[in-house]
C-alpha positions as CSV (number, residue, x, y, z in Angstrom):
1,M,-21.3,32.5,-17.3
2,M,-19.7,29.3,-16.0
3,K,-17.5,26.9,-17.9
4,K,-18.8,23.4,-17.9
5,V,-16.1,20.7,-17.7
6,I,-17.2,18.1,-17.9
7,L,-7.1,-23.9,-5.9
8,F,-6.9,-26.2,-4.7
9,P,-5.1,-26.6,-1.3
10,L,-2.4,-29.4,-1.3
11,S,0.2,-30.7,1.2
12,L,2.2,-27.9,2.6
13,L,6.0,-28.0,2.0
14,F,7.3,-24.5,2.8
15,I,6.2,-21.1,3.9
16,V,7.4,-17.7,2.8
17,V,6.1,-14.9,4.9
18,L,5.6,-11.5,3.4
19,A,4.1,-8.4,5.2
20,S,1.5,-6.3,3.5
21,C,-2.2,-5.3,3.4
22,N,-3.1,-4.1,6.9
23,G,-0.2,-5.9,8.4
24,A,-0.2,-9.5,7.1
25,D,0.0,-11.2,3.8
26,T,1.4,-14.6,4.5
27,R,2.4,-16.4,1.4
28,H,2.5,-20.2,1.2
29,E,3.7,-22.1,-1.9
30,T,2.2,-25.6,-1.9
31,S,3.6,-28.3,-4.0
32,A,2.3,-31.8,-4.7
33,D,2.9,-34.7,-7.1
34,T,-0.1,-35.1,-9.3
35,N,0.1,-37.6,-12.2
36,N,3.9,-37.5,-11.8
37,E,3.9,-33.8,-12.4
38,D,4.8,-31.2,-9.8
39,V,1.9,-28.7,-9.4
40,T,2.6,-25.5,-7.4
41,T,0.0,-23.2,-6.1
42,D,0.3,-20.0,-4.1
43,E,-1.6,-19.2,-1.0
44,R,-1.7,-15.8,0.7
45,L,-3.2,-15.1,4.1
46,I,-4.6,-11.5,4.0
47,T,-5.4,-9.7,7.3
48,H,-8.1,-7.1,6.8
49,E,-10.9,-5.3,8.6
50,G,-13.1,-8.4,8.6
51,G,-10.4,-10.8,10.0
52,E,-8.2,-13.1,7.9
53,T,-8.9,-14.5,4.5
54,T,-6.8,-17.0,2.4
55,I,-6.5,-16.4,-1.3
56,V,-5.4,-19.4,-3.3
57,G,-3.8,-18.9,-6.6
58,T,-4.8,-16.0,-8.8
59,P,-8.5,-15.1,-8.6
60,E,-10.0,-14.9,-12.0
61,K,-13.5,-13.7,-11.1
62,I,-13.3,-10.8,-8.6
63,A,-16.4,-9.1,-7.5
64,V,-16.1,-5.6,-6.0
65,L,-18.9,-4.1,-3.8
66,D,-17.9,-0.5,-4.5
67,Y,-17.8,0.9,-8.0
68,R,-14.6,2.8,-7.1
69,L,-12.9,-0.5,-6.3
70,A,-13.7,-1.3,-9.9
71,D,-11.8,1.8,-10.8
72,T,-8.9,0.6,-8.8
73,L,-8.8,-2.8,-10.4
74,I,-9.0,-1.4,-13.9
75,A,-6.0,0.8,-13.0
76,L,-4.2,-2.4,-12.2
77,D,-5.2,-3.9,-15.6
78,I,-7.8,-6.3,-13.9
79,R,-11.3,-6.3,-15.2
80,P,-13.8,-7.0,-12.4
81,H,-16.0,-9.9,-13.0
82,A,-18.8,-8.3,-11.1
83,M,-19.4,-4.9,-9.5
84,T,-21.9,-2.7,-7.7
85,T,-23.1,-0.1,-10.1
86,Y,-22.8,3.7,-10.4
87,L,-26.2,5.2,-11.0
88,G,-27.5,1.9,-12.2
89,E,-24.7,1.3,-14.7
90,T,-21.4,-0.7,-14.6
91,N,-20.0,2.0,-17.0
92,L,-17.9,4.5,-15.2
93,P,-18.2,7.9,-17.1
94,Y,-14.8,9.0,-16.3
95,I,-13.0,6.0,-17.7
96,E,-12.7,6.4,-21.5
97,N,-12.2,3.7,-24.2
98,T,-13.2,0.9,-21.8
99,S,-16.1,-1.3,-22.3
100,F,-18.0,-2.5,-19.2
101,E,-20.6,-4.6,-21.0
102,D,-19.4,-8.0,-19.9
103,I,-19.1,-7.0,-16.2
104,V,-21.9,-8.5,-14.1
105,P,-24.0,-5.7,-12.5
106,L,-24.9,-6.2,-8.8
107,G,-27.0,-3.0,-8.2
108,D,-26.1,0.3,-6.6
109,D,-26.6,-1.6,-3.3
110,V,-25.3,-5.1,-3.6
111,N,-27.9,-7.7,-4.7
112,I,-27.0,-10.9,-2.9
113,E,-28.9,-13.1,-5.4
114,A,-27.1,-11.5,-8.3
115,L,-23.8,-11.9,-6.5
116,L,-24.5,-15.6,-5.9
117,E,-25.3,-16.1,-9.6
118,A,-22.0,-14.4,-10.6
119,K,-20.1,-17.1,-8.7
120,P,-17.0,-15.0,-7.9
121,D,-13.8,-16.5,-6.5
122,L,-13.0,-13.4,-4.5
123,I,-15.1,-10.6,-3.1
124,I,-13.6,-7.2,-2.2
125,A,-15.8,-4.9,-0.2
126,R,-15.9,-1.9,2.1
127,T,-16.5,-2.0,5.8
128,S,-20.0,-0.6,5.0
129,E,-20.8,-4.2,4.2
130,E,-19.6,-5.5,7.5
131,G,-23.2,-6.5,8.5
132,I,-23.4,-9.0,5.7
133,Y,-19.7,-10.2,5.8
134,D,-20.7,-13.7,7.0
135,S,-23.1,-14.1,4.1
136,L,-20.6,-12.8,1.6
137,S,-17.9,-15.1,3.0
138,K,-20.2,-18.1,2.3
139,I,-20.3,-17.1,-1.4
140,A,-16.5,-16.6,-1.8
141,P,-13.4,-15.5,0.1
142,T,-14.2,-12.0,1.2
143,I,-11.9,-9.0,2.1
144,L,-13.2,-5.9,3.9
145,L,-11.3,-2.6,3.4
146,S,-11.8,0.6,5.3
147,A,-12.4,3.8,3.4
148,P,-9.1,5.4,2.3
149,D,-7.5,8.3,4.1
150,D,-4.7,8.4,1.5
151,W,-5.8,7.2,-1.9
152,R,-2.2,6.1,-2.8
153,D,-2.0,3.9,0.2
154,S,-5.4,2.4,-0.6
155,F,-4.4,1.8,-4.1
156,K,-1.3,-0.1,-3.0
157,E,-3.4,-2.1,-0.5
158,V,-5.6,-3.4,-3.2
159,A,-2.6,-4.1,-5.4
160,A,-1.1,-6.2,-2.7
161,I,-4.4,-8.2,-2.3
162,V,-4.4,-9.0,-6.1
163,D,-0.6,-9.4,-6.3
164,K,-0.1,-6.3,-8.6
165,E,2.3,-4.2,-6.5
166,E,4.7,-3.5,-9.4
167,K,1.8,-2.4,-11.6
168,A,0.6,0.0,-8.9
169,E,4.0,1.6,-8.6
170,E,4.2,2.0,-12.4
171,W,0.7,3.6,-12.5
172,L,1.6,6.0,-9.7
173,K,4.9,7.0,-11.5
174,D,3.0,7.7,-14.7
175,Y,0.4,9.7,-12.7
176,D,3.1,11.8,-11.0
177,E,4.8,12.5,-14.3
178,K,1.5,13.6,-15.8
179,A,0.9,15.9,-12.8
180,E,4.4,17.4,-13.1
181,A,3.9,18.1,-16.8
182,L,0.6,19.9,-16.0
183,R,2.3,21.9,-13.2
184,T,4.7,23.2,-15.8
185,K,1.9,24.2,-18.1
186,L,0.0,25.9,-15.3
187,E,3.1,27.9,-14.3
188,E,3.1,29.4,-17.8
189,N,-0.7,30.3,-17.6
190,I,-1.4,31.0,-13.9
191,E,0.2,33.7,-11.8
192,A,1.8,32.5,-8.7
193,D,-0.5,34.5,-6.4
194,E,-3.7,33.4,-8.1
195,T,-5.8,31.6,-5.5
196,F,-8.1,28.5,-5.7
197,L,-11.1,27.1,-3.9
198,Y,-13.0,23.8,-4.2
199,L,-16.6,24.5,-3.3
200,R,-19.5,22.1,-3.0
201,V,-23.2,23.1,-3.1
202,M,-25.5,20.6,-1.4
203,P,-29.3,20.7,-1.1
204,K,-29.3,22.4,2.3
205,E,-25.8,23.8,2.8
206,I,-22.6,25.2,1.2
207,R,-19.4,23.3,1.8
208,V,-15.8,24.5,1.6
209,H,-13.1,21.8,1.3
210,G,-9.8,22.0,3.0
211,T,-6.5,21.4,1.2
212,D,-5.8,17.6,1.8
213,F,-8.6,15.6,0.3
214,N,-10.5,15.0,-2.9
215,L,-10.2,17.5,-5.7
216,S,-8.5,19.9,-3.2
217,A,-5.6,17.5,-2.8
218,T,-5.2,17.4,-6.6
219,L,-5.2,21.1,-6.9
220,F,-2.9,21.9,-3.9
221,H,-0.7,19.0,-3.5
222,D,-0.4,17.3,-6.9
223,L,-0.5,20.6,-8.9
224,E,0.9,22.9,-6.2
225,L,-1.6,25.7,-6.8
226,T,-2.3,28.3,-4.2
227,P,-5.2,27.8,-1.9
228,V,-7.3,30.8,-0.9
229,E,-6.4,32.1,2.5
230,G,-8.1,30.2,5.3
231,L,-8.3,26.8,3.6
232,E,-5.2,25.6,5.4
233,N,-7.0,26.0,8.7
234,L,-9.8,23.5,7.7
235,D,-9.4,19.9,8.8
236,K,-11.4,18.5,5.9
237,V,-14.8,20.1,5.0
238,E,-16.6,23.0,6.6
239,T,-20.2,24.1,6.1
240,I,-20.5,27.8,5.8
241,S,-23.1,30.5,5.4
242,L,-23.6,32.4,2.2
243,E,-22.2,35.4,3.9
244,A,-19.0,33.5,4.8
245,L,-18.2,33.0,1.2
246,T,-16.6,36.4,1.0
247,T,-13.9,34.9,3.5
248,Y,-12.9,32.6,0.7
249,D,-12.7,35.0,-2.2
250,A,-10.6,33.0,-4.6
251,D,-9.5,33.9,-8.1
252,H,-10.7,30.5,-9.3
253,I,-13.5,28.4,-8.0
254,F,-14.0,24.7,-8.9
255,L,-17.7,24.0,-8.1
256,E,-19.5,20.7,-7.6
257,N,-23.3,20.7,-7.3
258,G,-25.0,17.9,-5.3
259,G,-23.8,14.6,-3.9
260,P,-21.3,12.2,-5.5
261,N,-24.0,9.8,-6.8
262,A,-26.4,12.6,-8.0
263,V,-27.1,13.5,-11.6
264,D,-30.3,15.4,-11.2
265,D,-30.7,16.8,-7.7
266,P,-33.5,19.3,-7.7
267,E,-32.8,20.5,-4.2
268,A,-29.2,21.0,-4.8
269,E,-30.0,22.8,-8.1
270,E,-32.4,25.1,-6.2
271,Q,-29.7,25.9,-3.7
272,L,-27.3,26.7,-6.4
273,N,-29.7,28.9,-8.2
274,T,-30.3,30.8,-5.0
275,L,-26.5,31.2,-4.5
276,M,-26.0,32.4,-8.1
277,E,-28.7,35.0,-7.8
278,S,-27.2,36.5,-4.6
279,A,-25.2,39.7,-4.6
280,I,-22.6,38.1,-2.5
281,W,-22.0,35.4,-5.1
282,N,-21.8,37.9,-7.9
283,S,-19.3,40.0,-6.0
284,L,-16.8,37.2,-5.8
285,T,-13.6,37.6,-7.8
286,A,-13.9,34.3,-9.6
287,V,-17.5,35.1,-10.6
288,E,-16.6,38.6,-11.8
289,N,-13.8,37.2,-14.0
290,D,-15.7,34.2,-15.3
291,Q,-13.4,31.7,-13.5
292,V,-15.9,29.4,-12.0
293,Y,-15.7,25.8,-13.3
294,F,-18.4,23.2,-12.9
295,M,-17.1,19.7,-12.0
296,P,-18.9,16.4,-12.3
297,P,-20.0,14.8,-9.0
298,W,-17.5,11.9,-9.0
299,V,-14.5,14.2,-8.4
300,I,-15.4,14.0,-4.7
301,S,-13.8,10.6,-4.5
302,D,-10.1,9.6,-4.3
303,Y,-9.4,6.7,-6.6
304,P,-6.8,6.2,-9.3
305,N,-8.8,6.9,-12.5
306,I,-10.8,9.6,-10.9
307,K,-7.6,11.4,-9.9
308,N,-6.2,10.9,-13.4
309,K,-9.3,12.2,-15.1
310,S,-9.4,15.2,-12.6
311,L,-6.0,16.3,-14.0
312,D,-7.6,16.4,-17.5
313,L,-10.6,18.4,-16.2
314,I,-8.3,20.9,-14.5
315,E,-6.2,21.4,-17.5
316,E,-9.3,21.9,-19.7
317,A,-10.7,24.4,-17.3
318,L,-7.5,26.5,-16.8
319,I,-5.6,26.2,-20.1
320,E,-7.7,25.0,-23.0
């Protein structure tokens, strides 16, 4: 049995240069006399994967073309004005006590007409949208970001774009304190030599994750749990045969079935059923001891609220 865990440019007076966000965030404060009153605005030149983009003032209507970038903005206390959806919804199932009803949905793949109608004053997208960058830039200033190798660096990068660096540091401090508190609990419930594995069953293959990314990074870096022998030799992800599973005979297995955007994936379910009926699977230590934990598909991604909720799921699986 498995446990289920579920602006206004004005005459330029002076320039202050700051470095950030892929190398350059050039900040200009512009002042002018309007109706005998001094009006000061702020301009920042952001260098990014698509080139250079000037942000004037504080954007109020930010559109993000990756639902996980919405995750990042919410962690910075910014509600996106518009966002591409997750499984057709603006609601992100791992963010609790937050309403997404007033966020403009742009479709799982960005609908340009919907984006035009949303009238954003800033668009943040991934390099996967590079082919439509010129079209996006005609709608609003657009910033293209590459996929993150380190979610913390990516978080700080977005924070710099929206001028929320202090909030990002505060959030990361709170996260690290939460992880440290959970480590202490785990030390009281898990033997030091107990080993762990993050396994993903796809429609046509079985994948073993190394120690440095996704849920593995949460388990083995943030919580300092012990990876099963051999994981340290993997670069990131390795496809293995059913027979090779015995090489990674962990005491605990965190299992994800299907792709990150899948809810019902019949082929992945069929592969899982075949796996679970096999003698090899049923001979594994974690299976014999009822220490296999189903995880939701979104844990595959490295973004602030996903990481935070992953800590809760791990605690629920191993302690509660």
